[in-house]
C-alpha positions as CSV (number, residue, x, y, z in Angstrom):
1,X,-185.1,259.8,-20.8
2,X,-181.9,260.3,-18.8
3,X,-181.5,263.7,-17.3
4,X,-177.9,264.6,-17.2
5,X,-176.4,267.7,-15.7
6,X,-174.2,269.9,-18.0
7,X,-170.5,269.5,-17.5
8,X,-168.0,272.3,-17.1
9,X,-164.7,273.1,-18.8
10,X,-161.7,275.2,-17.7
11,X,-161.8,278.9,-18.6
12,X,-160.6,279.6,-22.1
13,X,-156.9,280.3,-22.3
14,X,-156.0,278.7,-19.0
15,X,-153.6,275.8,-19.2
16,X,-154.0,272.9,-16.7
17,X,-151.3,270.6,-15.6
18,X,-152.1,267.1,-14.3
19,X,-150.3,263.7,-14.2
20,X,-148.1,262.8,-15.9
21,X,-147.5,266.2,-17.6
22,X,-147.7,268.0,-14.3
23,X,-144.4,266.5,-13.3
24,X,-142.7,268.5,-16.0
25,X,-144.4,271.8,-15.0
26,X,-143.4,271.2,-11.4
27,X,-139.8,270.4,-12.3
28,X,-139.4,273.5,-14.4
29,X,-140.9,275.8,-11.7
30,X,-138.8,274.2,-8.9
31,X,-135.6,274.3,-11.0
32,X,-136.0,278.1,-11.7
33,X,-136.9,278.7,-8.1
34,X,-133.8,276.8,-6.9
35,X,-131.5,278.9,-9.0
36,X,-132.9,282.0,-7.3
37,X,-132.7,280.4,-3.9
38,X,-129.0,279.6,-4.4
39,X,-128.3,283.3,-5.0
40,X,-129.9,284.4,-1.7
41,X,-133.4,285.4,-2.9
42,X,-135.9,284.9,-0.1
43,X,-139.5,283.9,-0.6
44,X,-142.3,286.6,-0.8
45,X,-145.9,285.4,-1.2
46,X,-147.9,288.1,-3.0
47,X,-151.7,288.8,-3.1
48,X,-153.4,287.5,-6.2
49,X,-155.3,290.8,-6.5
50,X,-154.3,294.4,-5.7
51,X,-155.7,297.9,-5.8
52,X,-156.1,298.7,-9.5
53,X,-154.2,302.0,-9.0
54,X,-151.1,300.1,-8.2
55,X,-150.8,298.8,-11.7
56,X,-152.1,302.0,-13.4
57,X,-149.5,304.1,-11.7
58,X,-146.7,301.5,-11.5
59,X,-146.9,299.6,-14.8
60,X,-148.0,302.6,-17.0
61,X,-151.3,303.5,-18.5
62,X,-149.8,303.6,-22.0
63,X,-149.0,299.8,-21.9
64,X,-151.2,297.2,-23.4
65,X,-151.1,295.4,-20.0
66,X,-153.0,298.3,-18.3
67,X,-155.0,299.6,-21.2
68,X,-156.3,296.3,-22.7
69,X,-155.3,293.2,-20.7
70,X,-156.1,293.5,-17.0
71,X,-158.8,291.6,-15.2
72,X,-160.3,294.5,-13.2
73,X,-163.6,294.4,-11.2
74,X,-165.3,296.1,-8.3
75,X,-165.4,294.1,-5.1
76,X,-168.4,294.1,-2.7
77,X,-167.1,297.2,-1.1
78,X,-167.1,299.0,-4.5
79,X,-163.3,299.1,-4.6
80,X,-161.6,298.6,-7.9
81,X,-159.3,295.6,-7.7
82,X,-157.2,293.8,-10.4
83,X,-155.9,290.3,-10.7
84,X,-152.1,290.7,-10.8
85,X,-150.8,291.0,-14.4
86,X,-147.2,291.0,-13.3
87,X,-145.1,290.7,-10.1
88,X,-142.7,293.7,-9.7
89,X,-145.3,296.4,-8.8
90,X,-146.7,294.1,-6.0
91,X,-143.2,293.3,-4.7
92,X,-142.3,297.0,-4.6
93,X,-145.6,297.8,-2.8
94,X,-144.9,295.2,-0.2
95,X,-141.3,296.4,0.3
96,X,-142.6,299.9,1.0
97,X,-145.6,298.8,3.1
98,X,-143.5,296.5,5.4
99,X,-140.3,298.6,5.5
100,X,-138.1,295.9,4.1
101,X,-135.9,298.5,2.5
102,X,-134.9,299.6,6.0
103,X,-133.5,296.3,7.0
104,X,-130.3,296.2,4.8
105,X,-129.9,296.5,1.1
106,X,-130.3,295.1,-1.4
107,X,-133.6,293.4,-0.6
108,X,-133.6,290.2,-2.6
109,X,-136.9,288.4,-3.1
110,X,-138.3,285.6,-5.2
111,X,-141.9,284.6,-6.0
112,X,-143.7,282.1,-8.1
113,X,-147.4,281.7,-9.1
114,X,-150.1,282.6,-11.5
115,X,-150.6,286.0,-13.2
116,X,-153.5,287.1,-15.3
117,X,-153.9,288.9,-18.6
118,X,-156.9,289.1,-20.9
119,X,-155.2,288.1,-24.1
120,X,-156.2,286.3,-27.3
121,X,-155.2,282.7,-26.4
122,X,-152.7,280.8,-28.5
123,X,-149.8,278.4,-28.0
124,X,-147.7,280.0,-25.3
125,X,-150.0,282.9,-24.8
126,X,-152.4,282.4,-21.9
127,X,-154.9,284.3,-19.8
128,X,-153.5,282.6,-16.7
129,X,-149.8,282.4,-17.0
130,X,-147.3,280.9,-14.5
131,X,-144.2,282.8,-13.6
132,X,-141.1,282.6,-11.4
133,X,-139.6,286.0,-10.6
134,X,-136.9,287.7,-8.6
135,X,-136.4,291.3,-7.5
136,X,-133.2,293.0,-6.1
137,X,-134.1,296.4,-4.6
138,X,-132.0,299.2,-3.2
139,X,-128.6,299.0,-4.9
140,X,-127.7,300.5,-8.3
141,X,-124.8,298.2,-9.2
142,X,-124.1,296.7,-12.7
143,X,-122.9,293.6,-11.0
144,X,-126.3,293.1,-9.5
145,X,-127.9,293.5,-12.9
146,X,-125.6,290.8,-14.2
147,X,-126.4,288.5,-11.3
148,X,-130.1,288.7,-12.0
149,X,-129.5,287.8,-15.6
150,X,-127.1,285.0,-14.6
151,X,-129.7,283.5,-12.2
152,X,-132.2,283.2,-15.1
153,X,-129.5,281.8,-17.4
154,X,-128.5,279.2,-14.7
155,X,-132.1,278.1,-14.3
156,X,-132.4,277.5,-18.1
157,X,-129.0,275.7,-18.1
158,X,-130.0,273.5,-15.2
159,X,-133.0,272.3,-17.2
160,X,-130.7,271.4,-20.0
161,X,-131.9,274.1,-22.4
162,X,-129.5,275.3,-25.1
163,X,-131.7,276.7,-27.9
164,X,-132.3,280.1,-26.4
165,X,-130.5,283.5,-26.6
166,X,-130.2,286.5,-24.3
167,X,-131.0,289.9,-25.9
168,X,-130.0,293.0,-23.9
169,X,-130.1,296.7,-24.3
170,X,-130.2,299.9,-22.2
171,X,-133.2,302.1,-22.0
172,X,-131.2,305.0,-20.5
173,X,-131.8,307.1,-17.4
174,X,-133.7,310.1,-16.3
175,X,-131.0,312.4,-17.6
176,X,-131.4,311.5,-21.3
177,X,-134.9,310.0,-21.6
178,X,-136.8,313.4,-21.9
179,X,-134.4,314.6,-24.7
180,X,-134.5,311.3,-26.5
181,X,-138.3,311.2,-26.1
182,X,-138.6,314.6,-27.8
183,X,-136.2,313.5,-30.6
184,X,-138.2,310.3,-31.2
185,X,-141.6,312.2,-31.2
186,X,-140.2,314.6,-33.8
187,X,-139.2,311.6,-36.0
188,X,-142.6,309.9,-35.5
189,X,-144.5,313.1,-36.3
190,X,-143.3,312.8,-39.9
191,X,-144.6,309.2,-40.3
192,X,-148.1,308.2,-41.6
193,X,-149.1,306.5,-38.4
194,X,-152.7,305.5,-37.6
195,X,-154.3,307.5,-34.8
196,X,-154.2,304.8,-32.1
197,X,-150.5,304.4,-32.7
198,X,-149.9,308.1,-32.7
199,X,-151.8,308.5,-29.4
200,X,-149.8,305.7,-27.8
201,X,-146.6,307.4,-29.0
202,X,-147.6,310.6,-27.3
203,X,-147.9,308.8,-24.0
204,X,-144.6,306.9,-24.4
205,X,-142.9,307.1,-27.8
206,X,-140.7,304.0,-27.0
207,X,-143.9,302.0,-27.2
208,X,-143.9,302.1,-31.0
209,X,-140.9,299.8,-31.1
210,X,-143.1,297.2,-29.5
211,X,-145.4,297.2,-32.6
212,X,-145.3,293.8,-34.4
213,X,-146.9,295.0,-37.7
214,X,-144.4,294.8,-40.6
215,X,-145.6,298.0,-42.1
216,X,-145.0,299.9,-38.9
217,X,-141.6,298.3,-38.4
218,X,-140.6,299.3,-41.9
219,X,-141.5,303.0,-41.1
220,X,-139.2,302.8,-38.0
221,X,-136.2,301.5,-39.9
222,X,-134.4,304.9,-39.6
223,X,-135.7,305.9,-36.2
224,X,-133.2,307.2,-33.7
225,X,-132.2,304.5,-31.2
226,X,-131.9,305.2,-27.5
227,X,-128.7,303.1,-27.3
228,X,-127.0,305.7,-29.5
229,X,-128.1,308.6,-27.1
230,X,-127.2,307.3,-23.6
231,X,-125.9,309.7,-21.0
232,X,-122.3,309.0,-19.9
233,X,-123.5,307.4,-16.7
234,X,-126.0,305.1,-18.4
235,X,-123.4,304.2,-21.1
236,X,-120.8,303.3,-18.4
237,X,-123.4,301.2,-16.5
238,X,-124.3,299.3,-19.7
239,X,-120.7,298.6,-20.5
240,X,-120.1,297.4,-17.0
241,X,-123.1,295.0,-17.1
242,X,-121.8,293.5,-20.4
243,X,-118.3,293.1,-18.9
244,X,-119.8,291.2,-15.9
245,X,-121.7,289.0,-18.2
246,X,-118.6,288.3,-20.2
247,X,-116.8,287.4,-17.0
248,X,-119.6,285.1,-16.0
249,X,-119.6,283.4,-19.4
250,X,-123.2,284.4,-20.1
251,X,-123.6,284.9,-23.9
252,X,-125.7,287.8,-25.2
253,X,-126.6,289.8,-28.3
254,X,-127.5,293.5,-28.2
255,X,-130.9,294.4,-29.5
256,X,-131.2,298.2,-29.6
257,X,-134.9,298.1,-30.6
258,X,-136.0,296.0,-27.7
259,X,-138.9,297.5,-25.6
260,X,-140.4,295.5,-22.8
261,X,-144.2,295.7,-22.3
262,X,-144.0,297.7,-19.1
263,X,-143.2,301.4,-18.7
264,X,-141.0,301.3,-15.5
265,X,-137.8,299.9,-17.1
266,X,-134.7,302.0,-17.1
267,X,-131.1,301.2,-18.1
268,X,-130.5,297.4,-18.3
269,X,-133.3,295.6,-20.1
270,X,-133.2,292.1,-21.3
271,X,-135.2,289.2,-22.8
272,X,-134.5,285.5,-23.2
273,X,-135.8,284.3,-26.6
274,X,-136.4,280.7,-27.8
275,X,-136.9,280.3,-31.6
276,X,-138.5,276.9,-31.2
277,X,-141.8,278.4,-29.9
278,X,-143.1,280.3,-32.9
279,X,-144.6,283.7,-32.4
280,X,-144.5,283.7,-28.6
281,X,-140.8,283.3,-28.4
282,X,-140.0,285.1,-25.2
283,X,-139.5,282.7,-22.3
284,X,-138.5,285.4,-19.7
285,X,-137.1,288.9,-19.3
286,X,-136.8,291.9,-17.1
287,X,-134.5,294.8,-16.3
288,X,-133.8,297.7,-14.0
289,X,-136.5,300.0,-12.7
290,X,-134.9,302.9,-11.0
291,X,-137.9,305.2,-10.6
292,X,-140.6,302.7,-9.7
293,X,-140.2,302.7,-5.9
294,X,-140.5,306.5,-5.7
295,X,-143.5,306.4,-8.1
296,X,-145.3,304.1,-5.7
297,X,-144.6,306.3,-2.7
298,X,-141.4,304.8,-1.3
299,X,-137.7,305.9,-1.1
300,X,-136.0,306.8,-4.4
301,X,-134.3,303.4,-4.5
302,X,-133.4,301.4,-7.6
303,X,-134.3,297.9,-8.4
304,X,-133.7,295.1,-11.0
305,X,-135.5,291.8,-11.6
306,X,-137.0,289.3,-14.0
307,X,-140.1,287.3,-14.7
308,X,-139.7,283.9,-16.3
309,X,-142.7,282.2,-17.9
310,X,-143.0,278.6,-16.5
311,X,-145.5,277.6,-19.2
312,X,-143.2,278.8,-22.1
313,X,-140.1,277.4,-20.5
314,X,-141.9,274.0,-20.4
315,X,-142.8,274.4,-24.1
316,X,-139.1,275.2,-24.8
317,X,-138.1,271.9,-23.0
318,X,-140.6,270.0,-25.2
319,X,-139.4,271.8,-28.3
320,X,-135.8,270.7,-27.6
321,X,-136.8,267.2,-26.4
322,X,-135.5,267.9,-23.0
323,X,-137.2,266.1,-20.1
324,X,-134.9,265.9,-17.0
325,X,-137.7,264.9,-14.7
326,X,-139.5,261.7,-13.8
327,X,-143.2,261.3,-14.4
328,X,-143.4,258.5,-11.8
329,X,-145.9,259.2,-9.0
330,X,-144.0,257.0,-6.6
331,X,-141.0,254.8,-6.2
332,X,-142.6,251.8,-4.6
333,X,-146.1,250.3,-5.1
334,X,-147.8,248.0,-2.6
335,X,-149.8,245.1,-3.9
336,X,-151.9,243.4,-1.1
337,X,-153.4,240.0,-1.7
338,X,-156.2,239.9,0.9
339,X,-157.5,242.1,3.8
340,X,-154.9,241.0,6.3
341,X,-152.1,241.9,3.8
342,X,-153.7,245.2,3.1
343,X,-153.7,246.2,6.8
344,X,-150.0,245.3,7.0
345,X,-149.1,247.1,3.8
346,X,-151.0,250.3,4.9
347,X,-148.8,250.4,8.0
348,X,-145.6,249.5,6.1
349,X,-146.4,252.2,3.5
350,X,-146.7,254.8,6.2
351,X,-143.4,253.8,7.8
352,X,-141.6,253.9,4.4
353,X,-143.1,257.4,3.7
354,X,-141.8,258.7,7.0
355,X,-138.4,257.4,5.9
356,X,-138.6,259.5,2.7
357,X,-139.7,256.9,0.2
358,X,-142.6,257.7,-2.1
359,X,-145.1,254.9,-1.8
360,X,-148.6,254.1,-3.2
361,X,-150.9,251.1,-2.7
362,X,-153.5,249.2,-4.8
363,X,-156.8,250.1,-3.1
364,X,-160.3,248.7,-3.7
365,X,-159.7,245.0,-3.5
366,X,-158.1,244.5,-6.9
367,X,-156.8,241.1,-8.0
368,X,-153.2,240.5,-8.6
369,X,-153.4,241.3,-12.4
370,X,-155.3,244.6,-11.9
371,X,-153.0,245.6,-9.0
372,X,-149.8,245.0,-11.1
373,X,-151.3,247.1,-14.0
374,X,-151.8,249.9,-11.5
375,X,-148.2,249.5,-10.3
376,X,-146.9,249.8,-13.9
377,X,-149.1,253.0,-14.5
378,X,-147.7,254.5,-11.3
379,X,-144.2,254.6,-12.7
380,X,-142.8,252.9,-9.6
381,X,-139.5,251.0,-9.8
382,X,-140.4,248.4,-7.3
383,X,-143.5,246.6,-6.1
384,X,-144.1,245.0,-2.7
385,X,-146.3,241.9,-3.1
386,X,-147.8,240.7,0.2
387,X,-150.1,237.7,0.6
388,X,-151.2,235.4,3.5
389,X,-148.2,233.0,3.1
390,X,-145.8,236.0,3.1
391,X,-147.4,237.2,6.3
392,X,-147.0,233.8,8.0
393,X,-143.3,233.7,6.9
394,X,-142.7,237.3,7.9
395,X,-141.6,238.3,4.4
396,X,-142.7,240.4,1.5
397,X,-142.0,240.0,-2.2
398,X,-139.9,242.8,-3.7
399,X,-140.4,242.8,-7.5
400,X,-138.3,244.8,-9.9
401,X,-140.9,246.3,-12.3
402,X,-138.3,246.7,-15.1
403,X,-136.8,243.2,-15.1
404,X,-139.8,241.3,-13.6
405,X,-137.4,239.6,-11.0
406,X,-138.9,239.1,-7.5
407,X,-137.5,237.7,-4.3
408,X,-138.6,237.5,-0.7
409,X,-137.3,240.0,1.9
410,X,-137.9,239.9,5.6
411,X,-140.5,242.5,6.6
412,X,-138.2,243.9,9.3
413,X,-135.4,244.4,6.7
414,X,-137.5,245.8,3.8
415,X,-136.6,249.5,4.5
416,X,-132.8,248.8,4.1
417,X,-133.5,246.7,1.1
418,X,-135.5,249.4,-0.6
419,X,-133.0,252.1,0.2
420,X,-130.2,250.1,-1.4
421,X,-132.2,249.3,-4.5
422,X,-133.4,252.9,-5.0
423,X,-130.0,254.6,-4.6
């Protein structure tokens, strides 16, 4: 009886990207990063895990992220550490630790990578989620808020997406939030809320607007809205942000009931929503966080940023039938017919790669038929077919894999030939 070892599967709720689908994931991520790069945001590479206290203090203990969703464990030194559930707290910690805020403001940073939340997996809702984010720290300027939003919008546009909308609101400032919080708590006290919801409202009453249950939403129909109680300064800031967005041609709708899932947001708050994704419709969002840096022990400097879900943005591209990327692994595929031809093609492939051309070869001594099938699967546009007679003549066959046409090209001229055919 055959004794076979058990096989393994990826952890539940963790999407994997591999060829050819990996090309779409990479293109979406790189396009979003490029939009940030063009606006002057420099790369910051963050730790995958941090001191648990960073998120408890920075993100907020009333949030679902901290209270229910974090991957927290004790390391071998009995320190409590947490796999990063979001990027902003880690960026602010790094800015404080390395004194980046003392080198000219605003500090403009971008990052990309995996984040972790223990959620119930479903389409677009993962336990390992991929994000691209930016943060602009140190200047409280409505034009900077608009720039951050416009960078995200430009990333989506560059992908060819059109079926999304931008929702914005203002969560006010320190001048009005306590008074509004008391007003909202008074309103909530008269509602028949369950105990967990009531307890959450005591920690942060705004959190109730994040409740997705229809019965709770119905109870909140007449709740006072923060957008109607802004301080003069916050109202002026919000109006200026909208004016800048109008000037930039970035369309938006106001959503006065919007509450992001993190407690540090103040003033400008926004979310990009795509209705082609079902329940998990948010493809990115962010806002201003004027008190976070001081909360984490730094200077009382403001900040604004976003996090865009790469996974969900890729789903949005699929929902719209948008695929502005190539799934081809290479541009040129080498087909050697014999050992001498393989040795020559190995060297030629290296030379072509150094010249910037993506090249792969048929390995393993395949015959012509099997090698050409591999060439087709690679997605290459051209094949280089080299046999003994070609070597003797100093030529190589260049075959167009779309038309099937093939002609001989001198080996010393093949680079120029490929460049002209691939442009």
